Residue frames relative to the residue before (quaternion, step in Angstrom):
aa qw qx qy qz dx dy dz
M 1.0000 0.0000 0.0000 0.0000 0.00 0.00 0.00
T 0.2813 -0.7558 0.5688 0.1617 3.55 -0.92 0.89
S 0.6717 -0.5215 0.3445 0.3978 3.55 -1.24 0.29
T 0.6655 0.4899 -0.3162 0.4660 3.61 1.18 -0.30
D 0.4912 0.6483 -0.4406 0.3800 3.63 1.23 -0.12
R 0.2836 -0.7426 0.5806 0.1761 3.54 -1.07 0.74
V 0.1300 -0.7738 0.6174 0.0560 3.50 -1.00 0.84
T 0.1332 -0.7753 0.6135 0.0694 3.53 -0.83 0.98
L 0.1920 -0.7867 0.5802 0.0874 3.54 -0.70 1.08
G 0.4226 -0.6867 0.5313 0.2600 3.53 -1.01 0.82
K 0.7117 -0.4078 0.3334 0.4647 3.52 -1.32 0.01
R 0.4041 -0.7205 0.5147 0.2294 3.53 -0.81 1.00
S 0.3387 -0.7495 0.5317 0.2021 3.55 -0.80 0.99
N 0.5304 -0.5968 0.4962 0.3409 3.52 -1.26 0.44
T 0.3566 -0.7751 0.4818 0.2000 3.59 -0.24 1.27
R 0.6297 0.5364 -0.3414 0.4463 3.58 0.97 -0.78
E 0.6583 0.5152 -0.3111 0.4522 3.56 0.94 -0.88
V 0.6750 0.5018 -0.2974 0.4517 3.58 0.93 -0.87
S 0.7775 0.3811 -0.1924 0.4618 3.57 0.88 -0.91
A 0.5248 0.6508 -0.4232 0.3491 3.62 1.17 -0.27
S 0.1656 -0.7709 0.6089 0.0864 3.54 -0.93 0.90
A 0.3923 -0.6897 0.5544 0.2511 3.53 -0.96 0.86
V 0.0537 -0.8049 0.5909 -0.0127 3.56 -0.75 1.09
A 0.0166 0.7469 -0.6642 0.0258 3.50 -1.00 0.96
M 0.1354 -0.7806 0.6050 0.0792 3.56 -0.93 0.87
L 0.1299 -0.7733 0.6187 0.0491 3.52 -0.98 0.98
D 0.4016 -0.6945 0.5306 0.2736 3.56 -1.07 0.65
E 0.7591 -0.4082 0.2623 0.4339 3.57 -1.30 -0.01
R 0.6753 0.4586 -0.2956 0.4962 3.61 1.24 -0.26
G 0.5605 -0.6200 0.3793 0.3970 3.59 1.28 -0.08
T 0.4559 0.6628 -0.4545 0.3825 3.57 1.27 0.33
V 0.4402 -0.6786 0.5192 0.2759 3.58 -0.93 0.90
V 0.0883 -0.8194 0.5662 0.0122 3.57 -0.73 1.10
A 0.7822 0.0948 -0.0823 0.6103 3.61 1.27 -0.18
W 0.0034 -0.7861 0.6137 -0.0733 3.56 -1.08 0.86
T 0.2512 -0.8028 0.5245 0.1315 3.59 -0.61 1.09
Q 0.6561 -0.4865 0.3930 0.4225 3.56 -1.32 0.23
A 0.6152 0.5394 -0.3533 0.4536 3.60 1.04 -0.68
A 0.6255 0.5104 -0.3359 0.4852 3.61 1.07 -0.68
E 0.6197 0.5412 -0.3296 0.4631 3.55 1.05 -0.78
H 0.6790 0.4828 -0.2931 0.4690 3.59 0.88 -0.89
L 0.6714 0.5116 -0.2997 0.4446 3.58 0.97 -0.81
L 0.8346 0.2467 -0.0827 0.4855 3.57 0.80 -1.04
G 0.5124 -0.6993 0.3921 0.3077 3.59 1.25 -0.04
Y 0.6092 0.5221 -0.3589 0.4769 3.61 1.25 0.02
S 0.3566 -0.7005 0.5670 0.2462 3.59 -0.94 0.81
A 0.6687 -0.4692 0.3713 0.4414 3.58 -1.26 0.24
G 0.6426 0.5388 -0.3183 0.4422 3.59 1.00 -0.79
D 0.6314 0.5419 -0.3240 0.4501 3.57 1.19 -0.56
V 0.8229 0.3027 -0.1120 0.4676 3.58 0.97 -0.82
V 0.6019 0.5662 -0.3848 0.4112 3.63 0.99 -0.69
G 0.7759 0.2734 -0.2500 0.5106 3.53 -0.83 1.07
R 0.6698 0.4569 -0.2904 0.5083 3.58 1.30 -0.12
S 0.6517 -0.5148 0.3864 0.4011 3.56 -1.28 0.29
G 0.5273 -0.6299 0.4815 0.3054 3.54 -1.11 0.74
A 0.4916 0.6652 -0.4218 0.3714 3.58 1.27 -0.28
L 0.5023 0.6526 -0.4189 0.3825 3.59 1.22 -0.36
V 0.8024 0.2379 -0.1113 0.5358 3.60 0.96 -0.84
L 0.6963 0.4163 -0.2636 0.5218 3.58 1.24 -0.29
P 0.2086 -0.8039 0.5421 0.1279 3.59 -0.08 1.22
S 0.5640 -0.6011 0.4371 0.3598 3.56 -1.13 0.56
S 0.0865 -0.7702 0.6306 0.0397 3.54 -1.25 0.53
E 0.7061 -0.4172 0.3286 0.4685 3.57 -1.27 0.00
E 0.6978 0.4808 -0.2706 0.4568 3.56 0.94 -0.93
T 0.8027 0.0898 -0.0182 0.5893 3.59 1.03 -0.79
P 0.1075 -0.8513 0.5117 0.0446 3.60 0.25 1.25
T 0.7736 0.1960 -0.1223 0.5901 3.61 1.23 -0.35
I 0.6278 -0.5263 0.3957 0.4150 3.58 -1.22 0.32
S 0.6230 0.5273 -0.3559 0.4551 3.63 1.04 -0.63
A 0.6240 0.5131 -0.3398 0.4816 3.61 1.08 -0.65
F 0.6151 0.5362 -0.3390 0.4681 3.59 1.07 -0.74
I 0.6576 0.5026 -0.3091 0.4684 3.60 0.90 -0.92
E 0.6447 0.5122 -0.3243 0.4657 3.61 0.95 -0.80
Q 0.6320 0.5128 -0.3277 0.4798 3.58 1.02 -0.79
C 0.6271 0.5313 -0.3303 0.4641 3.60 1.01 -0.78
R 0.6532 0.5082 -0.3141 0.4652 3.58 0.94 -0.85
A 0.6732 0.5029 -0.2919 0.4568 3.57 0.96 -0.90
Q 0.7661 0.2433 -0.1234 0.5819 3.59 1.09 -0.73
S 0.0779 -0.8840 0.4568 0.0617 3.56 0.77 1.04
D 0.7621 0.1594 -0.1403 0.6116 3.61 1.18 -0.23
W 0.2226 0.7896 -0.5196 0.2385 3.56 -0.04 1.33
S 0.0211 0.7707 -0.6363 -0.0280 3.54 -1.18 0.56
G 0.2500 0.7446 -0.5864 0.1981 3.53 -1.15 0.64
T 0.6191 -0.5202 0.4200 0.4119 3.54 -1.24 -0.43
I 0.0139 -0.7825 0.6217 -0.0296 3.54 -1.01 0.89
T 0.3915 -0.6998 0.5438 0.2477 3.56 -1.16 0.57
V 0.0410 -0.7831 0.6205 -0.0020 3.57 -0.94 0.96
R 0.4300 -0.7025 0.5156 0.2362 3.54 -1.24 0.51
H 0.3308 -0.7196 0.5822 0.1837 3.56 -0.82 1.07
R 0.6645 -0.5170 0.3659 0.3966 3.57 -1.19 0.48
D 0.6989 0.4647 -0.2748 0.4690 3.60 1.06 -0.71
G 0.6398 -0.5661 0.3057 0.4204 3.59 1.30 0.15
R 0.5136 0.6352 -0.4290 0.3856 3.60 1.23 -0.26
M 0.3190 -0.7006 0.5998 0.2180 3.53 -1.20 0.60
L 0.1206 -0.7977 0.5901 0.0283 3.56 -0.87 1.01
G 0.2762 -0.7174 0.6112 0.1884 3.55 -1.00 0.83
I 0.0140 0.8186 -0.5720 0.0511 3.58 -0.58 1.11
N 0.4962 -0.5745 0.5382 0.3662 3.54 -1.28 0.37
H 0.0913 -0.8211 0.5615 -0.0467 3.52 -0.79 1.06
R 0.0640 -0.7764 0.6251 0.0478 3.56 -1.07 0.70
I 0.1864 -0.7632 0.6121 0.0906 3.52 -0.93 0.97
S 0.0518 0.7599 -0.6455 0.0558 3.53 -0.89 1.01
M 0.3179 -0.7585 0.5419 0.1732 3.53 -0.76 1.05
L 0.2447 -0.7290 0.6187 0.1611 3.55 -1.14 0.69
W 0.1351 -0.7998 0.5837 0.0364 3.53 -0.80 1.04
G 0.4571 -0.6837 0.5030 0.2656 3.54 -1.04 0.79
Q 0.6802 -0.4836 0.3506 0.4250 3.57 -1.26 0.23
D 0.6730 0.4824 -0.2998 0.4737 3.58 1.15 -0.53
G 0.5955 -0.6136 0.3462 0.3860 3.59 1.28 0.19
T 0.5790 0.5796 -0.3904 0.4200 3.58 1.23 0.12
F 0.6011 -0.5709 0.4351 0.3515 3.52 -1.25 0.58
R 0.1717 -0.7764 0.6000 0.0879 3.57 -1.02 0.84
């Protein structure tokens, strides 16, 4: 490119918005134990709304996982999984989102 070339830049995107991942952590009983601001923006629930409550609040039942305990069992069986899952927004809308499940294991080798 020479000094006389013109360059037109498009609208700059918010890098934080593009790269932020919504993270929710559930314990072995399906209770939400962590909730990020990105999760809040995606689903409309603040951490205070969901932490300490059942993940069933945002994870509607399905044929594959009719209960939150069935969802947790599926997570254990597929300890490293990604795909599309339906979640419930605070306003009641159902959203299909890309989802990744990663299990956290304690130093003693048990699921956390």
